[in-house]
Steps between C-alpha positions, in 0.01 A plus 500: 500500500603209279486528123257206479261663745517832313427330170216295647332806650540691174342213308211490746453875453488442125223242544300743717542770234378264231182430699446876513543532123276206410217313661423158349202657324691795352790276397272252322234741374724797429862414439449159340228628269742768383775238455280266295376784279856617436622153403193442279560833325855411396414140415215608274759662273619151415150371431431797273806401299366145478833363622477238782875519569487878534194467722682265736810721494300808601298312762810369675685830478208712622417265787857454624565872490217553748743352754768742380272804515368419845843421644627833371255661744788442739642829375202696631444300818864542601413864559195429718706537817589848385138586425389371840766707679695208646808521275682733739441255784641216289806709422555570870438142613803275564374231264546489124263718300596308188373174648169664590454632148605171341231316695248780461354398166532123465123459470515641147691184408221282639216702352673531162558124483138418582358766266711396201446127559120536519491718189708256296337175614142630488529671162710236324204264421297796371763565235561131417835495677541160664719472811539159661476478881871425545602790273250724679668431833844573353369817340364628832839431659669695220255789539602510866864503386415792271350704785782404737776603259325828411480594868863628523432720197198647678714563808758675285233732360363545853841610629492777239144585593611561860723781376267639235163434658296683238627258234420180695261372232704631207799275571293182517272591208786574263680181600185291463421649160854430382479137611156458342623634168842340475509187721285275283154555643331619181759443227808274495819667617656404167276764338706780657849620405783316670590786742143494634514122531813530712337758726183287532715206609596697811140470625382175665159467323671455165643172627211370712250569222717300262508219755119507527454486124742207480311324778169538319667363186606189698867583473746296710647639823838545330345784297302651787754505784757724328236769467421474871869531576522816294189639674658433841825665389328814375287514817818487711651771285203727580488400868856616570448864398156499665650399837794739462266783409273434799799483735633824353163669552495380862858611568441837337183558701679422830797723419299797377207464738241509223346259254459773239754448229520863392533666841 
């Protein structure tokens, strides 16, 4: 079976799974209500301080990180094949298990982009944050770039979750909390000691969020594009170990005849 066909079928499976997780009604009336309430909660901290700049900073950070949080669900959904009992079949099949798992969770990118974009663009007027139509379109594109570049990080956490299944949510939650705290979502990265700033720079959202803030400040492309380049570089840096780890898991399962890491 060709790699393209494997990836296409895996992506279709991901779409079917997403329709099982959400109906249009539960997505709009359940998930999006939760998203809006979360973003409003953080943004209200700025209004309580009476600081319009802080209000905008928190609104943008909280909204964009919805895309990060949802894309990091890749860590848990990478293990769904194991929970459904089909992981052993994937390990025995002649095709690439890694390709299946890479395509398994792409819908989190789409859902995260839509969720974060709606939250930001709907709530911005309520908090007197003005976003022009052209900047809104660029911002949505950059939110998509945020979700896309976070995806390899979610896969990397998912490859660990395959080995330590009981910790499948721990890996993603710790990583997400670290990015939320140190990658500029709630406070500028310059607030933290330099060693933490260097570590935060290894995570894609630190760069895409900077690009989004620059876009909303009408900065020229010469200031925005370098941040996107850094985001792409860090995403590639996470994708390489994710692929190697998934291939190692597949090879180990075939050699040992079990998908259980500790057996």
